[in-house]
N, C-alpha and C positions, 0 to 999 in steps of 0.2 A: 768390451762387454756387459751386456746389459747389471742393471745395480739391483738388488736385492733389500727390500724395505719390510723390515718387519712391525705390522701396526699390532700392537697392544692394547684394547681398548674393550671394554664394558659393557657398549653401547651401541648397540647394533645397527643404527643408522649415523651414526658418528666414523664407526668403522667404514663403513660404506661408501659415507663419505669421500673420507682417507683412499678405499682403496683409489676409486674414481677416476678421485683426482690422480694421482705417482699413475695407475695405470696409464691415463690419458697422457701424460710425460716421461713416456717409457718405460718405468720400474717395473719389474718384477715384486708383486706384492703378496706377505705373507701372512697371515691373519691369528689372533688367539683371543679367546674370549675374555682372560685375568690371566695372574698371574705365571699361576704354577704351570699353566698350558705355554705361555712364551715364552717361561723359561724354558720347557725341552724344548717348542722349536729356534731358541735361538743356541743353544747347546749342538742341537744335531745341524741347522742348518746352515749358522753362521752366517747370517743378512750385514751387509755394508752396513746398515741406521738400524737401530731398533725404535719407533715414536710410541713410548709409554704413557699412557694415564697412571693416574697416582692412585686412586682409590677405585680399586676394583676386588671380588668374590677372591675367596680361594690362595692367592697371597697379590696383597699391593706393590704396586711398581715399587715402593724401595725398598721391598723385600725379597721382589727378584730384582734389580738393581747389585743389590748385598749380595746375593749367592750366585748371579754371572760375574761380579767380581771375587769372585775366588777359584774361576775356573781360570785356565792360561789363556784360552783364548778369551773369555772373559773378560782379563784383566783391560785389557787395548778394546772393547768395542765402543762402536759410538752410537751414543745414544741421547734422545730428546727428549728432553721431558713434557707433554703437551700437558697441560691438568687447566682445572679450576682452580687454585691451590692462591694465592701469590707468595714471595716466596718469603714472607715476613711471620708466615703458617711454623709453628713446633710440630709439626708431622717432617714439613724439609726442610733438618737440621741435617738428617745426615745427607746427606743430598752434596756436600763439599768431601766427604767421607767417601764416594762411592762415584767421583765425581763424572754425571753427565754435560756432555759435549755444547750441550743446549739449553738452554730453561726457557718455557714461552706459556703463556696464561689461554687458553682457549680463549676467549674472549677480543684478547685486542688482539691477533692476528688473524689473517686473513690464509684463504688455502693456497694462495698464491706467496702471503710469506711464513708459512710453514715448507712449502716447496722450493722457495730460497734457502731456507737453514740446512736441510737438505745438502742441498749444492753444495753451501758452501763447508760444513762437516762433510762431502766425502769428498773436496780439492784439498781439502785440508789432513784429509788420510793419506790422500796420495801422497801429500809435498812431505809425510815423517814417511 
């Protein structure tokens, strides 16, 4: 069965690049330009992996994850944070509480690195 990846990213170019790369690898991609739309899509579509930025309009990525974790399905949703923040930034203190699967810094990871992390998350979800 083809896996669904939700890309929550306010930068249209970044979203497009991710969508094209993941589509070429055979994934179905869903997209949201902010955390509010991302939360809505996640709760209705139940993607296999959510790839989210942190800083976005309407609802930032951390708030979206926090709200998602309050839902029965969302408690176990696989999430990869893709951001320009490093893990020492104060805003990311919530990460430990809301349990993302991975945390990637955009400038340090290629599209191939991102695809590999998504595959690892999917494989881990199948095991558990």
